[in-house]
C-alpha positions, 0 to 999 in steps of 0.5 A, spaced: 220 659 305 222 666 303 230 667 304 236 663 302 241 660 306 248 663 302 252 660 308 257 656 308 258 650 313 265 649 316 269 644 320 275 646 323 280 640 326 274 637 328 275 630 331 271 624 335 275 618 338 275 614 331 276 621 326 282 626 326 282 632 324 276 633 319 277 640 315 271 641 311 268 647 307 261 646 304 259 652 299 252 654 299 248 650 295 254 645 295 253 636 295 259 634 299 259 626 298 261 621 303 263 615 304 266 610 308 266 602 311 261 600 316 264 603 323 269 608 319 265 614 323 260 617 317 254 618 322 258 620 328 261 625 325 254 628 322 252 628 329 259 631 331 257 637 326 251 637 329 252 638 336 250 631 338 256 628 339 262 630 344 268 632 340 274 637 339 275 642 334 270 646 332 264 647 326 261 654 324 255 657 319 261 662 316 262 665 322 257 664 327 261 657 331 257 651 334 259 653 341 256 660 340 248 658 341 245 653 344 245 646 341 237 645 339 238 652 335 244 650 332 240 643 330 235 647 328 240 651 322 244 645 321 239 640 320 240 633 321 236 627 318 238 620 320 238 614 317 232 612 321 228 618 324 224 617 331 217 619 331 212 622 337 206 624 335 200 619 331 199 623 325 204 625 319 203 632 319 203 633 326 211 633 326 211 638 321 213 645 323 208 648 317 204 645 312 209 642 306 204 640 300 209 640 294 214 638 298 209 631 299 207 632 293 213 631 289 216 625 294 211 621 292 205 622 298 197 624 296 194 630 299 192 627 305 198 624 307 199 629 313 194 626 316 196 619 315 198 614 322 205 614 323 204 607 326 202 604 319 208 607 314 212 603 311 221 604 312 220 608 306 215 612 307 219 614 313 224 616 310 222 621 306 217 624 310 224 625 315 226 629 309 219 633 309 219 635 317 227 637 316 225 641 310 219 644 314 223 647 320 227 652 314 234 650 316 240 654 313 244 647 312 243 639 311 247 633 314 244 627 310 245 620 313 243 615 307 236 619 305 234 614 300 237 607 303 230 604 304 227 606 298 227 602 291 229 605 284 224 610 281 223 613 289 231 614 290 230 617 284 225 622 285 228 624 292 235 625 289 231 630 283 227 633 289 233 634 294 238 637 288 232 641 287 231 644 293 239 645 295 240 649 289 233 653 291 235 654 297 243 654 296 243 649 302 250 646 303 250 639 304 254 634 306 250 627 304 253 619 306 252 616 300 255 609 298 253 608 291 258 610 286 252 611 282 249 616 286 254 619 288 256 621 281 249 624 280 248 628 286 255 630 288 259 637 287 265 633 290 266 626 294 270 625 300 272 618 303 274 616 309 281 612 310 285 611 315 281 615 320 281 621 316 277 624 312 280 624 304 278 628 298 277 623 292 275 623 285 268 622 283 266 615 281 267 615 274 
């Protein structure tokens, strides 16, 4: 990728049935971590920002509003990586928009991984591959729904380091759903939690 994002991701009065009036501004290169109890709406909020969930209010990349472009065009720019991704092709590499050898290597895959059969991959391998797939499409912002939930500690730390390097380099605004206080400390520039159907800013855990 030759260009940096340098855009802020914004929500204005965004709401779903279990969340009210979410107003967020995530600056270029910033990681905003989000947590909340199960069923509080974390994943659905990311889906609403990605224009995959009915919602009120609006989302925008700087002055480009979500509703000013077709949904698939918005989702190419505001890329959601869900907790469990869908796969359509037999091999790993067939899912990538372009070859990503450095990303695969950084996430612990060997050079031949793009030829691996998807049916034989573990849950953790698929989760890391989903990140590579998202980045191969050259997005402008990232929505990460527990991107290390199925990884062991070593793979988690490697994945965090890789993502933070890419986020700094490309200046992506990022919303990252995380539960671990230790992970939030490591990756977050700001931290928000869902309480009483509202998204409220918190101190980053010590």
